[in-house]
N, C-alpha and C positions, 0 to 999 in steps of 0.2 A: 736806869738811860743805857749803862754800860750793856747790859742785855738785850735791851730792848736794838742797841745798834748792833751787835754781833750777831743777835736774830736775822737782821735786815741783810748786814753781810753775807753771812750763812745761803739766805735764800737767791741773795743777786748772784754770786759763784753757781749755784744750783739750776737756776733759772736758765743762768749763760751756757751753761755745759748740757742743758737738756737741748736749748734750743741748736746748739752744736753739733749734735748728734741725730739731732730732729735733721739738721741740713747736709749733715754726711749721707744719713740714711735716703735722703732724697735725691741727692746725686750720686749714690749706686745704682739708684733705681731709674734714674734716667740715664744712665750708663747701659744698665740691663734693658731698659727696654727699647734704648735706641738700637742694640745692638741684635734683640730680636725682631726688631724691625726689617733692619736689613738684611736678616737670615732668612726670615718668612720670603722679604720679595723677591730675595734672589732666586729661593725655590720656586716662588711663583713664574720667574722671568723663565729658569729652566725649563718648567712643565710648559709654559705658553711655547719655548722654542720647540719643545719638546713634539707637541700637537702641533704645531703650525709645521715642521717638517714630515709628520706624518701625511697632513692632508695636502700636499703639493703633487699634483697629477699633472703631467702631459697629456693629452690627448690629441690620436692622430686618427684621421677617418680619409678612408680609401675605398675603393673596390676590389679588395684584396678577399675575397674569401677566407675563413677562419678553414684552417688546415691546410690549406693549397702551397707550394713551392712561394709564390708571391709574398704571402701572410707571414710565411715562418720569415722570411727575407727580412722582412721588418721587426718582426719580433726578437730574430738574434741580434739587429742593431741595439736595440732597446734591451738587452740583457748584456751586452758589452758595456753599453750608458750606463747602467745602472753601477756597476762595479766602481766607477766614481762617482756617481748621486746615488748614494744606498738610500737614502731619503725620499727618495723622487718615485713615482710610480708613470707607467708608461703605459698609457691604453688606447688600443686600437676599435675604433669603430668601422664596421663595414655597412657600406651603404651599395645596392645593387647598379651595378654600369649606369641603365637608363632612368635612375634618380639619384646621382650624384650632382651634376650640374646643376639641376634646379633645386636640389637640397642646399647648395651651396649658395645659390643666388637669394634665396630665400632665407637662409641664416644670417647671409651679408645683412638684409634689410631689418632685418629682428635683432641683430647685434649677438648672435648666438653661436657663431662660428666657431668650432673647436680650435683648439691651440695651431695643429700645424694642416694644411691639406693636400691632400695629393690631388692631383687634376690629368687627364688626358691632355697632352701637347697642345692641341687645335683650341683647348678651350681657353689657356691663358690670356690672348688678348682680352674677352667678354669678360674675364673676371678681374683681369686688371682695370678696365674702363666701368666696371663696378664698383671698384673700391674694396675687393675682397681679401686682396692682398696685402700685405706691409711691407713697404719699401724697405729692403735691406741691404742698400748700397752702403751705408757707413759701415755697417759689419761686415760688408764682404771687403773691402778698404783697410778696415783692422787686419783682417785674416791674411791678404797679400794678395794684389792682383795677377799674382802669378796662376795663383790656384783658380782665378775665376776664367785668365786666357786660355789655361789647360783644357778647357770646354771648348771641345769644335764650335765653331763657327756659328754655325746653324742652330744649335742648342741656346749658346748666346743670347742668338736675336729671339729665338721665339719666347725666352724668360724675359725679357726686358724690355722696356719700352721708354722713348724720348730721354734715353742716360742714366735709367735709373733700374734696377735688378730688383725682383720681385719671387723667383725661384731658381731652382735647380732643376735639371733632367738628370733623371741618374742611371736611367736605362735607354734604350732604343732600337730599332728596328729595320729593317728594309727590304725592299722584294728582290727578287734573282729568279732566273730560270731553273727551274728541278725538272731533271731530265733520269732517265731509266736506260743506263748503260745497255745492256741486254737486250732493251728492245729495239735500241737504235743498231745495236748488231746485227740482230736479224733483218732489219730492213736495209742491212747496207750502207748505213749511215756511219762515215768515221768519226765526225768531230759534231759537237752541238752546233747550232746555226749561229751567224753572227748578225743577220741583217734579216729584213723581211720577206724579202723572195726567200733566201734559201729554209727561213722556218716553213714557208708556205711549201716548196719543194718537199721537205722532209715530211713535212704532214700526210701528202701525196702517197710517199710512200709508203708510210707507216699503214695507211687506211689500205693501198691494195696489198700490202704481204699480211700484212696481221690482222686487219678488219677490226681496228681501233680508232678512237679519235685520237688524235695527234697532241690535240694541245686543249688547253682549257685554263680559265682567266675568270674570277670573278667578277658579276656584274647583276650582282643584285641589286636591289632600292635600297640601298644603305649608305653611309660615309664608306663603308670594304669595298661597294660596287664603284665607287669614284678615285677611290684610292687606287686601286687597280690599273685602273685607265691613265695615270698620271705620267706614268713612263713613259709609256709611248706618245702621250701628249708632249710634253718636256723634250724628249730625247728628239722630235723631231723640230723644236722649236717653237711649240706653239704654247697660247698661255690662256689660263682660266679665264683671262680678261676680254680675249681675243677670239672666241670661239668661231666668228665669221670669217676668219682669216684661212687661207690655205693647209697652215702648217695644222692646222688643229682638226679638220675636215678630211684631211689625208692620213691622219691617224686613226678618226674614229672608221673613215672607209676601210682602212685595210682590215682592222678587226670585223666591221662588218661583214665581208667577203670571205674572211675565214670560216665565219657563221653561216652564211649563205652556200659556201662550197660544201660544207659537211664537215669540216676538219675540225670544228670546234665543239661540243655539246650545245644543242636549245638549251637546255637544264639552267644553264649557267646564270639567265635571269632570275632564275627561282629558287638558288642555293640557299640555306642558311647559314651564312659565312664561309669563309677562307677554310674551314678543316675539312668542308666536304669534298674542295677540289681533293685533299692529300688521301680520302676515303678512297678515289676512284683511281689514284696515282698507287696506292699500296697495292690495289685492288688490279692492276695491270689494264684499267680500263680506256686509261692515257699516258702518253708515252712522254709530255711536256706539264710544266703545271706552272703558273706564278705563283710564288708565295713567299712566304719570309722566316726568316733564322728560328724564329720561336717555335718552328715545328719542330726542331731540333731538340724541345726538349716537352714537347706535345706529342705529338702521333709518331713523328720521326723517332723515335727513342732507342737508345744503343741496341735493345735487343729486336727491334724493329729493323734496324739498319743492318743487324748483322743477318739477318734471318732473309733479308731481301737482296743485300751484297752486290746492289748494282746502281744505288743512289750519287747522283752527283750536281754540282750546280754552276751555272754560269749566267755571265753578265743576260738581261734582257736583249734579246735584238734589237739592231735599231734601223731605221731605212737603208742607210749606206753606212760603208764599213768607216771608220775613223770619227764617227760620230760617237759621242761620248753617254754612256747610258745616263738617264740622271730618273733619279728614284727619290718617292718625299719618305721623310724617316717619321716612325710613329715612336712611341713610349712615355712614360710618364714622368710627372715631373711634381717637386715637392716646395713649397712654400710656408712661410709663418701668417696668420690670420691679422687681419686689422683693427680686430677687437681683441688681443691678446691683451691679458691683466699686465702690466708693466713690470708684477715683482717675479715674471715668469717667462717673461722675453728674455732672459739672458739664458736659462734652462734652458728654450725652444731652439735658439740658435746653436746652442753644442749639440742638441741631440740633432738638427739637422746640420750640423758640418761636420758629425761623424758618420750619417747616414751618406752624403756623398762626398767623404774622404777617398781620395784613388784608392787607397787600398780596401774600402768597403765596397766601391763600385766594381773593381774588378771582382771581387769575392763572389757575390752577391749573382752577377751578371751569368759567368762562366757556371757557376754551381748550382745555382737555384732557379735562376729567373730565364734562361737561354737566351738573356739578350745579349745586347754590344754595351760595351762602356762606354760612356760618351764625354770621356777626359782621356787625351794623348797622352798621359802615363801611365793609365791602366792602359789603353788598348795595345801601346807597345809590348806590352808582358805576355802578352798573349801569343801563345806557339802556335803557329800556322800548321808548321810539322805534325801536330799532335792533333790540330783540330784544322784539317783543311778544309772543312766544309764552311769555315766561318770565315775564309782571307777574302773573298769577294763581299759580304756584306761588311766586313771591317774598312774595306778600301772606298768602300761607295759611303759608310757614314760620314765619311771626312768631309763630302762635298754635297750630303743630300740635303733635301728642300726641305724646308718648313711650311707646312701647307696653307693656313691660315696669311701668312705674309706674301704669299702666292694669290689670292684669293680674297684680297681686300679686308684684312684684319680679324674685324671683330663683324663683318657681314660674310666671312668666310662660311657658316653652316649655310647659308642660305645659297649661297653660289655653288654650295658641293650638291646640295638637295636636287639643285637645277642642271648642273653635268649629270647625274645619275637618270634624271629622267628623262634626258636627252639622248644619254646612250642606249637605256633603255627601248624608247623609240625607234632608233635606227637599227639596233641588233634584232628588232622581233618585225622590222617591216611595217610600221605605222607610219615611218617617214624614211625619207632619204638621210643619210649622212649630213648633206648642209642644207637640207629645212629644215634638222632638228636642232641642227647647231648656230643658225642664223635666227631662231624664233629663241633659243637661250642665251643668245649672245645680249638681245633686246631685252630681254625678262634680268638680267645679270646686271647690263649698265641702268635700268631701271631702278635701281636698289641703290646708287649713288648718286649724290649730287655732282654739276660735271666738274665740278673742280676735284672735289673728293676722286672720283673714276678716272681720271688724267694723274692724279698722284699717284693711286696705286697701280694702276698700269704701268707706269713709268719703274715702279717699286720692283714689278714681278720681272719686268725685263731685264732689271739692272743684277735684281739677284741670278736668275737664270744664266746670263753672259758672265756672271764672276763663275758659277759652277761647272758652265760645261768649258772653262778654259779658255774660251775664245776671248 
């Protein structure tokens, strides 16, 4: 019996030892397994983050052709951006100018917009109305209102609507009177003309002495034809929405007379862009031309300027001395698309903020685009002693007018096309200036409801009065 009891005790002890060892090994196994799971999970997270970072791409869509200075300017900002965001790629997509607006409107409908959009500034009202651009007011507020208010008034107005901000204009341009000093000297003209009458008299002398055209402006059937007419219209107190008024008819009559009297080439209605004027100008075929500051980065490059040695600029003449030359402004804007992935919104904002920083705007415009800064803090750093040809353009950029706000906001493209058709009718003799503009006025008024027409007419008058300093 004792033997049996002893055997039982032995096996009980052995069993308890075995169980304890099993429990011990199980605990060790569980701890090891949990550790391995955690390690594997951490590795997978790191790998996942790595893959996610590699795939973050900010897309920028514009009409800057690869290889051109304008394209390189955006590319330069992308390189700078990547220094602080090494895992983010910035890809530029080129769409030809004529196709970009319809492409963006289509992309807006299909929710396939790129992250950052570029637009010619007259398109902004249409894009905002179509819901293409994201409201970035909150971001601007965080950035600081002083940065927003640093943009000149006209550029704030074109990139915002009803108190909300949708984009930034980062480059601009406007128009002035270019002239060849040597040609004026030969014709016995001491100073560039300040009034319409002086311009006409100077052109008469140039034709009599040099047997060339005195003056050229762009009157082609396009936006360029309209925008070159606006300085004569607005400086005389005329409005795009009131073309049947004396101020508007008087401006068109002056230009029509200049063509009729042989001081301006009749081919101005058939040219293919403002660059054609510069070719005539360089070749000595005209002494005066209306053109923009971009020409100093395009055809009137440093070597051409040195070769000619006689190019200068002045404000476009006005009807009477004491009037301010009122010009439209051009240039491009950048905004963030309304359908941007929320994960990429902050990155897109950081890129946009870098693109329109005061330093970037100064560097890109002066060194690359041949444009003008849209921010006061950048413009004041430009030395007019070193770049005297920009002085007039810089002064005018502070009060230059936004075309859409002067012509019916989103209806502006139709208003503009009506204007250039009427201008061509007058210049070619199909109709008198009065007939052409009275017909155009009826067409333009028919684009709006009576309430909208009155509202936009008053807005145009208000902006013109403010900009003219009256």
